[in-house]
N, C-alpha and C positions, 0 to 999 in steps of 0.2 A: 662667659655667656653672653650670649644677644637674644636678637624677636626681629621679625618685620612682620609685618602687615600691608596685603595688597589687597585693593577694592576693585572691582570691573565692572560696567555697566554698560550692557548690550543691548539696543533696542531690541532684538527681537528675543534675548534671551534671561533678561534681566539682572539685578544685581549678584556679583557674587564676591564675597571678603574671603581670604587663602592666608592663613597665617603662616607661621615658621619658626622654630627657636633651635638656636643651636648654641652647644654648649663647649667647653675648650675646657682643659685640667693638662697641668703640668708639673707635675711632683716632682720630676727629677727634672737635672738639666740634657738626660737621654733618653729620656720617655714622656712621648706625650699621647696624651688620650684626649677624642670627643666625638660628639654622636651629634643629632640631627632629627627634628621632625617636622614634615608640612605638608600643608596640601596643594591640590594643582584643581587646574580649571583649563576646558579645552570649549571655545564653545565651535562649532560646524563651521567649517572655507566655505568661503561662496562654491567656488567647484562641489563641495559635499554634497550640497543645497541643490543649485539650480543648474547642476552641469545636463545638459539634455538628454533623454532618454532615447535610446537607441538598440538595435541589436544585429550581433554581428554571429558568423558562423564559426562553429567551433569542430574538429572533431579531433578522434586520437586515442590511443591509449588511454583507459579508465575512464571514459567517456561514453558511454551505452544505458539502453534502457535497459535497468534492473528488472523488472515485471515478462517483459516479451522476448527481449533476447535466450532467455533459456528454451522459450517456448516455441518461438518463430525461428530462431537463427538467421532471421534476417540479415544482410550488411546495411539494410538502413533502421536495425532496433541495435546493431551490436559494434564493438569497437575492433578495429582501428578506423573502418569505413564509413560508420553512419555520420550526417553530418545533419547537426543541432542548432539550434537558435539559442545565443545568450543573450539576453536581456540586461544593460547596465544604462548607468546612469542619476542623476542626484533622486534625492528625495527631501523635500520641502518642509517634513515632521520632523527630523531627527532633533535629540540633545543631546544640551553639553554631554562632554566626556568628565569627567571627576576622578582624581585620584590623591592617594595618600602615600606618604617615604616615611622610612627610617631608615636609619643609620647609625652604626657605631661603631668606633676601631681606635686601633690605635697605632703610633709611629717610634721603634726605638732603634738609636743610633750606641750599638754597643761600643763601638771605638769610632773616632773620627775618620769620614768618610766610607762609612758601610751603613748603609738603614734599611729598616726590614718593615713594611707596612701591612697588618693588616685590616680588612674592612667587611662587618659585616651591613648588611642592605635589605632594604621591603620594598616594594614597591605594589601597591594594590591599586588597579585603575577600573572604573567601572564605565558602563554604555560607549563601552571605544565603536569606534565608530568601521565598518569595512563592507564585505559584500562576499556571497559565498560565488567561487568557481564550481564549473560544471562537474568535475571530478568530486568534490566534496561531497556533494549533496547525492552524487551516485551511493559514496560510499556510506552517508550515514540517511539512504532512502526512506528509510520510516520514519525516520522523524521530519526529516528536510521534503519527502515529496509532495505532501498533500497538500505544503504553502508557498514552495519555489518548483512547482513544475509546472510544464501548462501542455496539453493535452488536448489531442483532434479527434473527430468523433470515432467512434468503435469501428475497427475495422470489420464486413459480412466476411470477411476470410479464420478471423478470428474471434467472434460474436463473443465471448467469454473472457477475453482480456479487458484493458481500457485501451484506448485508442493510442498510436504513435507518440510518442514526445514529440511536439514541436519546439518543445525551447526550454530552458534555466531560468528563472527569474536569479538575478543579483543585484538587483538594486543594493544602493548604497543604504545599511541601517545600522542603529546603533546597537550590534551583537555578540560582543564580547567581553566578558569580564575576567582580568588577569588578576591573581596574586601571583609574583615570583620574585623569590629570594637567594639571594648566594651571599658567596666570598670574595673579594678581589684582594690580592695578593700583590704588591709592589717590594721588587729587591733590588738592590743598589749602590754597587760599590767605584771604588773611584781611585787611582795608586798612580805618584808620578814618581819619578827617577830619572836623571842625568842623563844615561844609558838608555833606556830604555822605551823614553819619554811619555805619556801619559797614558792610562788606561783603564778603559769607562767599561763595565758591566752592567747590564738593568735587563729587567724582566720585568713585567704588567702583566699579569692573570688574573680570569673570573671563573671561579667554580658556583655553576649552578645547582643549589640544594633542590628549590623546585621552582615550576613553572608549572602552575595549574591555571588551566584554560576554561571558562564557563562558556558557551557559544550557544545562542539561542534557540530553545527552544532541544540540544543536546544536553544531556549529563554532563558539567563537568571531569577534566582528565587531566593529567597532568602528562606531559613533555619533556619533562625535564633526560635529556638522554634516549632520547627518541626521536624517529620523527613525527611529529603531530601535524600540524596547520603548518612545519616548516621546519627542517633540519636543526636540530635543539642539544645539541654535545655541551658533555656537563663542563667540560676542559677547556680553553684557548686561552692560548698566550705569544705574548710577543716578548722574543729577547732578541738582545745587541750586545757585543762587542768589539769596542770602538779603540780605536788606538791615534794616536796622533804626536806627530814629532815635527818640530817644525814645521814645517812648509807641508809636511808628508802626511797621508792620514789613510785610514783604510778601518771597514766593517765587516764584521759580518753578522748575518741578523738571520732569526728561524721565525718564521709562523708555524703555530701548531694547532689541531682539534685534537679532540680526542675522538673515539670512537662511538658511531648511536645504533640502535636497533631501528629496522625495519618492518614492515610485516610485506608475505610477501605474497605477490599480485593475485594466484591462485589459491591462496588459503590464506585469510585476512586473520584464522587463527597460531599460526606461524609466524617465524619471524626469526631476521638473519644480521648481523652482524655486519655496517657500513665501517671498513678501518680507518684507521687513525687519517689525516692529511698533514702533514710536514715539508714545509717548504723553506728551501734554505737559499739566502740571496748574498753576493758577498760587490765591496764595491771599492776602490783605490781613491785617491783625491791627489792633486796638488794645485795648490796655491798659494805657488810663489812668483805669480803674473802680477803684476799691476792691473788691477780692480780685475780682476778674472780668475778665475778657477778653471780646473779642467777634472772632470773627472769619468770613471771608464769601471763596468759594473758586465755581474751577469744575474740574472732573472732566475731562476730554480735549476739552482746550479747541478742538483745531482739530476733535471726531466723528470722530477716527480710528474707522473699520472693522477689525475682522480682516483680513488675508489669507488668499485665499481657500487651500482646501486640500481635498483628497482624502479627508483618514484617514477614516477607517470602527470606530474602537476606542470606538466614543459614540454616542451620538445624537443628538448636536451637528452635523448636516450643513451642507458651508459652514468652514466652520472649528474650532480645536481649543481646545478649553477650557482647558487644560492650557500652552496658546502666551499664547493673547489674550484681552483679556475684550469682547465681545460691547456689554459698554453703552457707549451712546456719551455726546456732553455731560451734564453731569450740575451744578446749583448746588445747592450750601449755605451755612447760613447755623448758627454755631456758636454759643452762650453762654457759658460753663465759668465757676463761681463757687465759689470754694474755703474751706467752711467754717473760719473760724481763733476 
């Protein structure tokens, strides 16, 4: 077992003490148990606090006036043609972010050269710094409209409606509390034979149990397995099979993400499934040169396309750049030389 304590002092935010306790127990040579608890602290950065405030012009799908558009139908009020200001920049009154972390797990080696690791973890963060984008403000207009929408004078053509939206406020603020928990899995196996050489297999994956988000002025919601603030598939893993014999080597690798659900833009009470995303890569290596190695490979071997999505948070239509890579199959040749 072990422990540590860290004390920090900030001229703007005072002092903070953050302890950490870790325990480790090995009841048998093939089994290791461990756990940890600790707290964390992050003071706002200079950009968080003092980035000059500015306004940029935004438009596009999902950015519109939810009050005026259904009535006026005007391009100025409706997406994707309406143009609105987005106010951004630092806030000098920000408070520090704090967190508490827990973990407990085990590593088991049933036979030499093979191991299974599993670890449960939980992270609670409070007062995380962020900003609202216009699309999220529109989606949650009832809660965020009064504080994050700036309107102009009432339009005489529609005296019963509020004035047109001039801009959305997206200043930095302490806006998010998160509670995240999950299970990490690590599988490893190694075997060696004179005829075949050395084979190594590994898989590192994470399953998200909960991802509860409490956003300022909005009731907490769980985005695990859904599109909330971002795509949050429940399962992700990276697996690879590596072969090496003498100066020759090869690797076959897979990056995998499970499916998630998203709301239909035309009816947020209905949802659809964004499919799984699996990309295979292959590489061959020769290290028989003096101080040099040669690698040849293919990224996205099967030329897999990103799964279709209706997301509107970015200009990339049809797929989500935060979830998948639109680049198809790509070939590469790499020569590495070490000067000694």
